[in-house]
C-alpha positions as a Python dict, from the first residue, in 0.01 Angstrom:
ca = {
    (1, 'M'): (0, 0, 0),
    (2, 'N'): (243, -240, 162),
    (3, 'K'): (519, 1, 251),
    (4, 'T'): (694, -88, 572),
    (5, 'I'): (778, 265, 684),
    (6, 'I'): (607, 591, 585),
    (7, 'Q'): (749, 930, 682),
    (8, 'T'): (553, 1254, 645),
    (9, 'W'): (561, 1606, 784),
    (10, 'G'): (312, 1874, 882),
    (11, 'R'): (343, 2244, 960),
    (12, 'R'): (126, 2494, 1144),
    (13, 'K'): (248, 2848, 1219),
    (14, 'S'): (604, 2787, 1341),
    (15, 'A'): (550, 2426, 1458),
    (16, 'I'): (691, 2142, 1249),
    (17, 'A'): (599, 1777, 1304),
    (18, 'R'): (759, 1470, 1146),
    (19, 'A'): (555, 1149, 1165),
    (20, 'T'): (680, 796, 1108),
    (21, 'L'): (425, 520, 1048),
    (22, 'F'): (532, 155, 1073),
    (23, 'P'): (377, -187, 1149),
    (24, 'G'): (314, -253, 1517),
    (25, 'K'): (50, -282, 1788),
    (26, 'G'): (-120, 57, 1758),
    (27, 'T'): (91, 275, 1988),
    (28, 'V'): (111, 649, 1931),
    (29, 'R'): (406, 845, 2070),
    (30, 'I'): (467, 1215, 2041),
    (31, 'N'): (818, 1327, 2133),
    (32, 'K'): (878, 980, 2286),
    (33, 'R'): (572, 1021, 2510),
    (34, 'A'): (254, 815, 2480),
    (35, 'L'): (-47, 1011, 2356),
    (36, 'S'): (-260, 875, 2642),
    (37, 'T'): (-40, 1057, 2897),
    (38, 'F'): (-117, 1406, 2761),
    (39, 'N'): (-292, 1622, 3020),
    (40, 'N'): (-447, 1876, 2785),
    (41, 'H'): (-770, 1704, 2678),
    (42, 'M'): (-837, 1930, 2376),
    (43, 'V'): (-486, 1877, 2238),
    (44, 'R'): (-522, 1501, 2278),
    (45, 'L'): (-862, 1499, 2103),
    (46, 'R'): (-725, 1711, 1821),
    (47, 'I'): (-439, 1466, 1759),
    (48, 'E'): (-669, 1161, 1785),
    (49, 'E'): (-907, 1278, 1508),
    (50, 'P'): (-727, 1100, 1219),
    (51, 'F'): (-726, 775, 1420),
    (52, 'L'): (-1098, 796, 1494),
    (53, 'L'): (-1178, 852, 1125),
    (54, 'S'): (-955, 570, 1000),
    (55, 'G'): (-1120, 298, 1210),
    (56, 'D'): (-949, -40, 1256),
    (57, 'T'): (-660, 41, 1021),
    (58, 'V'): (-465, 199, 1307),
    (59, 'K'): (-465, -108, 1532),
    (60, 'T'): (-186, -266, 1326),
    (61, 'L'): (29, 50, 1297),
    (62, 'N'): (260, 240, 1531),
    (63, 'V'): (307, 615, 1493),
    (64, 'D'): (603, 816, 1620),
    (65, 'V'): (586, 1195, 1592),
    (66, 'H'): (867, 1442, 1660),
    (67, 'V'): (734, 1796, 1689),
    (68, 'S'): (913, 2122, 1768),
    (69, 'G'): (849, 2496, 1760),
    (70, 'G'): (528, 2691, 1815),
    (71, 'G'): (283, 2653, 2101),
    (72, 'P'): (78, 2355, 2217),
    (73, 'S'): (-213, 2421, 1980),
    (74, 'A'): (9, 2470, 1675),
    (75, 'Q'): (206, 2158, 1765),
    (76, 'A'): (-117, 1959, 1794),
    (77, 'D'): (-234, 2078, 1451),
    (78, 'A'): (105, 2004, 1293),
    (79, 'S'): (106, 1655, 1447),
    (80, 'R'): (-252, 1597, 1331),
    (81, 'L'): (-161, 1695, 975),
    (82, 'A'): (150, 1474, 969),
    (83, 'I'): (-40, 1173, 1107),
    (84, 'A'): (-331, 1217, 865),
    (85, 'R'): (-95, 1243, 569),
    (86, 'A'): (85, 924, 674),
    (87, 'L'): (-244, 735, 714),
    (88, 'A'): (-369, 862, 378),
    (89, 'Q'): (-47, 746, 216),
    (90, 'H'): (-88, 404, 379),
    (91, 'D'): (-453, 365, 275),
    (92, 'K'): (-561, 570, -29),
    (93, 'R'): (-934, 564, 54),
    (94, 'L'): (-870, 761, 375),
    (95, 'H'): (-765, 1069, 176),
    (96, 'K'): (-1125, 1128, 62),
    (97, 'V'): (-1258, 1057, 414),
    (98, 'F'): (-1019, 1314, 563),
    (99, 'L'): (-1105, 1577, 298),
    (100, 'D'): (-1478, 1533, 356),
    (101, 'Y'): (-1437, 1565, 734),
    (102, 'D'): (-1194, 1857, 752),
    (103, 'R'): (-970, 1990, 477),
    (104, 'T'): (-692, 2084, 721),
    (105, 'L'): (-633, 1713, 787),
    (106, 'T'): (-457, 1677, 452),
    (107, 'V'): (-387, 2035, 339),
    (108, 'A'): (-167, 2266, 546),
    (109, 'D'): (-296, 2601, 673),
    (110, 'T'): (-57, 2850, 511),
    (111, 'R'): (-148, 3154, 719),
    (112, 'R'): (149, 3312, 895),
    (113, 'K'): (207, 3608, 1125),
    (114, 'E'): (205, 3943, 947),
    (115, 'T'): (546, 4109, 939),
    (116, 'H'): (616, 4432, 1125),
    (117, 'K'): (626, 4754, 923),
    (118, 'P'): (871, 5042, 974),
    (119, 'N'): (767, 5353, 1171),
    (120, 'R'): (460, 5186, 1318),
    (121, 'H'): (571, 5157, 1683),
    (122, 'G'): (613, 4780, 1685),
    (123, 'K'): (283, 4658, 1543),
    (124, 'A'): (208, 4524, 1198),
    (125, 'R'): (-93, 4745, 1125),
    (126, 'A'): (-105, 5012, 1397),
    (127, 'K'): (-39, 5365, 1275),
    (128, 'R'): (69, 5678, 1458),
    (129, 'Q'): (-214, 5883, 1594),
    (130, 'K'): (-252, 6211, 1407),
    (131, 'S'): (-260, 6538, 1592),
    (132, 'Y'): (-384, 6842, 1400),
    (133, 'R'): (-367, 7097, 1682),
}
């Protein structure tokens, strides 16, 4: 598709990422910071996965991601989902490539933290210990 700007979003746990894809020279910025400056190697690799799968398509596109909430891992997964969705919207054949590689690249993981129950001393599943004597 020849859209000039594509905006998508991705969520993981309590992290929300908004990605904007537009024509450019292939720069990737997350919260106004270049992806290459990230210290955590695993987080950087996780975010780079959609770019590695898409090949040369990315060299003509810039990606800006604004992510908030959650921890570093959840933010990386939310950013990864938002970027993959934007790339799939830009080039329809990438959707199948992403699904074959890893379903969480295009479909959000809906698991959330289990809510606390009353009279269970703070935990979601822990019960009071019974004392018969």
